[in-house]
VOGU-3710 file (C-alpha; in Angstrom, 3 decimals, decimal comma):
1> xxxxxxxxxx> -10,471/3,781/-35,785  -11,904/0,545/-34,833  -9,812/-1,666/-33,193  -9,888/-5,593/-32,142  -7,284/-7,032/-29,783  -6,033/-10,826/-30,479  -4,096/-12,690/-28,309  -4,398/-10,531/-24,960  -7,386/-11,537/-23,080  -9,364/-14,597/-24,445
11> xxxxxxxxxx> -12,828/-14,364/-24,476  -12,504/-18,653/-23,696  -12,084/-17,494/-20,351  -13,977/-14,488/-19,718  -16,321/-14,709/-16,603  -18,710/-12,056/-17,335  -21,955/-12,121/-18,569  -22,263/-8,683/-20,152  -19,257/-5,848/-21,681  -16,997/-5,408/-19,111
21> xxxxxxxxxx> -14,046/-2,915/-18,743  -11,970/-2,385/-15,833  -8,763/0,759/-15,303  -6,321/1,132/-13,061  -4,512/4,661/-12,330  -0,538/5,554/-13,134  1,801/2,847/-14,325  5,221/4,139/-14,525  8,180/1,883/-15,611  11,097/4,024/-14,892
31> xxxxxxxxxx> 13,561/4,775/-11,945  12,688/2,233/-9,126  10,370/0,608/-11,160  12,606/-0,004/-13,848  15,485/-1,137/-11,754  14,026/-3,608/-9,778  12,787/-5,236/-13,298  16,513/-4,526/-15,052  18,644/-5,472/-11,907  16,370/-7,750/-9,829
41> xxxxxxxxxx> 14,953/-9,008/-12,663  11,897/-8,577/-11,151  8,096/-7,948/-12,343  5,880/-5,670/-10,995  2,606/-7,116/-11,854  3,705/-10,361/-10,007  1,072/-9,791/-7,579  -1,571/-9,094/-9,579  -0,841/-12,039/-11,977  -1,149/-14,133/-9,036
51> xxxxxxxxxx> -4,512/-13,332/-7,947  -5,501/-12,665/-11,640  -9,061/-14,804/-11,725  -10,288/-11,901/-9,576  -9,877/-9,470/-12,508  -9,532/-12,117/-15,513  -13,518/-11,961/-16,633  -12,968/-8,136/-17,589  -13,075/-7,445/-21,454  -10,860/-4,399/-21,333
61> xxxxxxxxxx> -8,196/-4,038/-18,483  -6,448/-0,619/-18,649  -4,169/2,182/-17,256  -2,477/5,233/-17,990  0,808/4,964/-19,084  2,990/7,711/-17,431  5,491/8,212/-19,994  6,871/7,321/-23,304  8,307/4,199/-24,631  11,244/4,953/-26,669
71> xxxxxxxxxx> 14,965/3,250/-27,132  17,016/7,382/-27,248  19,818/8,937/-25,120  18,511/10,498/-21,973  20,370/13,829/-22,873  17,650/14,398/-26,307  14,599/14,248/-23,944  13,499/17,272/-21,904  15,240/18,446/-18,788  13,032/18,395/-15,935
81> xxxxxxxxxx> 12,684/17,417/-12,572  10,537/14,351/-13,187  11,312/13,053/-16,740  10,369/9,259/-17,666  11,600/7,028/-20,939  10,524/3,328/-20,624  11,916/0,327/-22,390  11,031/-1,228/-25,686  10,021/-4,221/-23,861  7,083/-2,078/-21,822
91> xxxxxxxxxx> 4,286/-3,576/-24,389  5,163/-7,101/-23,566  5,433/-6,595/-19,825  1,817/-4,878/-20,594  0,291/-7,850/-22,196  1,743/-10,614/-19,629  -0,409/-8,909/-17,230  -3,324/-8,620/-19,233  -3,348/-4,777/-20,224  -5,498/-4,459/-23,240
101> xxxxxxxxxx> -5,699/-0,731/-23,604  -4,191/2,315/-22,043  -4,213/5,981/-21,928  -0,976/8,299/-23,335  -2,736/11,611/-22,600  -0,913/13,008/-19,427  1,879/15,139/-18,579  4,949/12,663/-18,984  3,698/11,799/-23,049  6,130/14,070/-24,294
111> xxxxxxxxxx> 8,989/13,768/-21,645  11,219/13,016/-24,693  9,310/15,355/-27,240  7,463/14,287/-30,504  9,922/11,941/-31,082  8,997/10,092/-27,710  5,044/10,432/-28,108  5,523/8,987/-31,894  7,590/6,273/-30,583  4,936/5,279/-27,877
121> xxxxxxxxxx> 2,352/4,990/-30,336  4,368/2,850/-32,723  5,337/0,517/-30,032  2,191/0,009/-28,927  0,481/-0,432/-32,498  3,064/-2,720/-32,923  2,075/-4,888/-29,995  -1,342/-4,985/-30,716  -2,402/-2,901/-27,673  -4,910/-0,054/-28,369
131> xxxxxxxxxx> -4,939/3,443/-27,093  -6,250/6,446/-26,604  -5,265/9,883/-25,691  -3,653/11,178/-28,732  -2,816/15,071/-28,397  -5,165/16,207/-31,548  -8,867/15,836/-30,527  -10,378/14,380/-33,096  -7,757/11,496/-32,791  -7,719/10,993/-29,276
141> xxxxxxxxxx> -10,839/8,299/-29,220  -10,606/4,368/-30,360  -13,397/2,530/-30,839  -14,339/-1,370/-29,906  -17,391/-3,420/-30,092  -17,725/-6,007/-27,570  -20,555/-8,454/-27,765  -22,465/-5,939/-30,070  -22,047/-2,806/-28,082  -20,083/-0,094/-29,022
151> xxxxxxxxxx> -17,521/1,326/-26,543  -15,631/4,666/-27,610  -12,674/4,989/-25,277  -11,409/8,844/-25,296  -8,332/9,918/-23,302  -7,364/13,871/-22,265  -4,755/15,580/-19,977  -6,049/18,614/-18,212  -2,528/19,269/-16,709  -1,069/20,496/-19,579
161> xxxxxxxxxx> -3,605/21,597/-21,913  -6,499/22,660/-19,674  -7,875/25,351/-22,839  -8,068/22,414/-24,940  -10,827/20,724/-22,396  -13,918/22,150/-23,910  -13,290/20,953/-27,257  -14,004/17,644/-26,144  -17,529/18,117/-25,059  -18,747/18,396/-29,045
171> xxxxxxxxxx> -16,709/15,233/-29,508  -18,253/13,032/-26,454  -21,518/14,621/-27,922  -20,802/13,342/-31,210  -19,543/9,738/-30,250  -22,583/9,220/-27,802  -24,744/9,814/-30,708  -22,682/6,945/-32,758  -22,044/4,325/-29,510  -23,862/2,802/-27,165
181> xxxxxxxxxx> -21,169/3,834/-24,353  -18,715/6,512/-23,800  -15,776/5,848/-21,211  -13,465/8,666/-20,576  -9,842/8,571/-18,745  -8,869/11,729/-17,838  -5,456/13,341/-16,134  -6,425/16,006/-13,756  -6,411/17,218/-10,489  -3,942/17,912/-7,582
191> xxxxxxxxxx> -0,954/15,814/-7,202  -1,499/14,242/-3,243  -4,992/15,887/-2,596  -7,470/13,361/-1,463  -10,090/15,372/-2,176  -11,418/16,414/-6,051  -11,339/20,254/-6,998  -13,941/22,415/-8,187  -12,195/22,331/-11,510  -12,264/18,640/-11,833
201> xxxxxxxxxx> -16,143/18,764/-10,842  -17,107/21,347/-13,058  -15,265/19,251/-16,147  -16,714/16,206/-14,878  -20,313/17,107/-14,712  -19,777/18,495/-18,232  -18,414/15,045/-19,779  -21,235/13,169/-18,420  -23,718/16,227/-19,878  -22,296/15,477/-23,282
211> xxxxxxxxxx> -23,068/11,797/-22,793  -19,905/10,508/-20,986  -21,248/7,360/-18,831  -18,050/6,672/-16,626  -14,589/9,065/-16,041  -11,912/7,202/-14,939  -9,373/9,657/-13,422  -5,728/9,822/-12,450  -2,763/12,279/-11,611  -3,024/13,039/-8,200
221> xxxxxxxxxx> -1,215/9,789/-7,162  -3,861/8,870/-4,505  -7,233/7,732/-4,117  -9,588/10,554/-4,607  -13,794/10,456/-4,175  -16,289/8,592/-6,613  -19,234/10,337/-7,535  -22,697/9,716/-9,026  -23,887/12,245/-11,020  -26,800/12,960/-14,251
231> xxxxxxxxxx> -26,530/9,142/-14,806  -22,942/8,698/-15,129  -19,918/7,740/-12,455  -16,906/9,375/-11,795  -13,942/7,841/-10,019  -12,312/11,082/-9,623  -8,785/9,151/-9,192  -7,403/5,789/-8,982  -4,313/6,549/-7,409  -1,254/4,713/-8,677
241> xxxxxxxxxx> -0,702/1,232/-10,055  2,546/1,000/-10,831  4,699/3,584/-9,289  7,995/4,064/-7,273  6,391/6,296/-4,679  6,864/4,780/-1,449  5,271/7,535/1,155  1,440/7,791/2,406  -1,518/7,318/0,528  0,563/6,765/-2,822
251> xxxxxxxxxx> 0,866/3,178/-1,640  -2,476/2,631/-2,265  -4,616/2,300/-5,525  -7,769/0,828/-6,563  -8,977/-0,646/-9,733  -12,899/0,478/-11,121  -14,579/-2,149/-13,033  -17,924/-2,257/-14,507  -20,272/-4,473/-16,362  -22,627/-2,828/-18,835
261> xxxxxxxxxx> -26,032/-5,024/-18,183  -29,120/-4,523/-20,361  -30,618/-2,325/-17,957  -28,052/-0,987/-15,389  -24,682/-0,936/-14,862  -22,782/-2,667/-12,006  -19,249/-1,368/-10,361  -16,835/-3,387/-8,724  -13,789/-2,189/-6,619  -10,703/-3,766/-6,518
271> xxxxxxxxxx> -8,453/-2,030/-4,042  -4,850/-2,773/-3,624  -1,659/-1,862/-1,553  1,624/-1,044/-3,543  4,607/-3,370/-1,763  7,709/-2,651/-3,324  6,488/-0,662/-6,422  4,135/-3,587/-6,971  0,188/-3,932/-6,444  -1,173/-6,739/-4,294
281> xxxxxxxxxx> -4,491/-6,617/-3,912  -6,813/-6,381/-0,667  -8,600/-9,186/0,914  -10,610/-9,950/3,750  -11,616/-7,438/6,189  -9,170/-4,516/4,690  -10,550/-4,959/1,771  -14,241/-4,567/3,306  -12,891/-1,732/5,316  -11,412/0,361/2,075
291> xxxxxxxxxx> -14,534/0,115/0,076  -16,863/1,040/3,175  -15,257/4,119/3,151  -14,892/4,507/-0,308  -18,129/4,338/-0,855  -19,902/5,933/1,970  -22,708/7,664/0,669  -23,370/5,383/-2,147  -25,590/2,614/-1,636  -23,758/-0,119/-1,961
301> xxxxxxx> -23,051/-3,832/-1,113  -19,559/-4,839/-0,461  -17,628/-3,471/-2,392  -20,314/-3,114/-6,020  -22,875/-1,246/-6,618  -25,295/-0,863/-9,726  -26,400/2,515/-11,087
//
């Protein structure tokens, strides 16, 4: 399951001295977002591209893909209140913004049933974008070597299949024994809740005890706390990234970056506002104030902390 992406983020422009990963939260390319793309010709990544120098150096730039990439009659998809369907051009849009990894394990993955899920994997594979989060536990990860360090990226969903989560603990143990680092993306928690739940904490601690180094959470559509536990770091929810929700805390999100130094991990927080469905990085005093509040209780300097 080795995956090496070519032509997405060139190592020639990498500015990091060590292997590095940055993850964003929920990205949805239907409804209002699809409308601004199709009818207004607007790029939801326009601000990210403008300020791309902030994150250009990361080897892996990932997000949670909140829905299927499929071209089919919507009448053949699920009949539920919130049902998403992304255009076949979505991989091209992702690549244009430097995205070279996605999680597909979430409560919208099967909005167009198995056919839609299969279509998503096919479009991503054809575009050269590795994904994690296949519904089969043994296929839920991909491996990548970055600067001689071996990484395992695992995707899982607790919102639809909570009973399956314990099956991932032995997988994490196995992957940790065979790789240098294990990165987990998990879809979990309660929508619009700013605090983590007891269930999230329990799962997070078990994942880290099993060998996970970093956990990136999503689904609540708002930012939830970060926690340091037993040598690992848990970002309980990164909030929205590209989404058409335009109320309250759903309009703020963050990217969580980590550099894997020889003797420590260095984390950097990149908060942003979502303006007309497009994320725009915070700068100056606003960025500083966000990080001071978000990292309260963690020894840090500005928007960075190390472990």
